[in-house]
Every structure is written in structure tokens, then in C-alpha cells.
C-alpha positions in Angstrom: 72.2 118.7 123.2 75.5 120.5 122.5 76.7 121.3 119.0 79.4 118.6 119.3 76.9 115.9 120.2 74.6 117.0 117.4 77.4 116.5 114.8 77.9 112.9 116.1 74.3 111.9 115.8 73.4 110.1 112.6 70.7 111.6 110.4 67.3 110.3 111.2 67.0 108.7 107.7 70.2 106.8 108.4 68.8 105.0 111.4 66.3 103.1 109.3 67.4 99.5 108.5 66.0 99.4 104.9 68.3 97.5 102.5 69.7 99.4 99.6 68.7 98.5 96.1 71.5 97.0 93.8 72.1 100.2 91.8 72.4 102.4 94.9 74.7 99.9 96.6 76.9 99.7 93.5 77.0 103.5 93.1 78.0 103.8 96.8 80.7 101.1 96.5 82.1 102.8 93.4 82.2 106.2 95.2 84.0 104.5 98.1 86.6 103.2 95.8 87.0 106.6 94.2 87.5 108.2 97.5 89.9 105.6 98.7 92.0 106.1 95.5 91.9 109.8 96.0 92.9 109.4 99.6 95.8 107.2 98.6 97.1 109.8 96.1 96.8 112.6 98.7 98.6 110.4 101.2 101.5 109.9 98.8 101.6 113.6 97.9 101.7 114.5 101.6 104.6 112.1 102.2 106.4 113.6 99.2 106.1 117.1 100.4 107.0 116.2 104.0 110.1 114.5 102.7 110.9 117.5 100.5 110.6 119.9 103.4 112.8 117.6 105.5 115.5 117.6 102.8 115.3 121.4 102.5 115.7 121.8 106.3 118.6 119.4 106.2 120.2 121.4 103.3 119.7 124.7 105.2 121.3 123.2 108.3 124.3 121.9 106.3 124.7 125.3 104.7 124.8 127.0 108.1 127.4 124.6 109.2 129.3 125.2 106.0 129.5 121.4 105.2 127.0 121.2 102.3 128.2 118.4 100.0 126.3 120.1 97.1 127.9 123.5 97.5 129.8 123.1 94.2 126.5 122.1 92.4 124.6 125.1 93.8 127.1 127.7 92.4 125.9 127.1 88.8 
């Protein structure tokens, strides 16, 4: 078995079909909710930074063309 295949195999303990007790299930559900909320925040942050970089690139291109509409504001 290659390393890649080994990573895709579930742990042997995970292959058992034993039901989770209520407290374990609740803890896992809460952790999933926390991770989903964190993921949403990170996604929003990523979109923000991507948009900021895009605006910076656009501003740089406008300055190179000499047609920056904010050129008066940048002189302060």
C-alpha cells in the first residue's frame, strides 16, 4: 500500500459501527459547529484580502497609465 492510499484509509477504530453515546455525539456536533463558524470567518477574511489585493493591483495599473482618479488624495 502506498503512502497516499494509507492516508485515505479510515482508522481501524472508525470502521466499527458502534453508536455514540449522547454526550460524545453532542460534543462532536458542537465541535463541528465551531469548525464551520471558524471556516466561514476564514472564508470571509480570504475574500476580503483577495478583493484588497485586486484593488491594489487595479490602483497600480491606473498609476502606471497616469489615470488614477485618487491621485489628488494620495498627495496628502
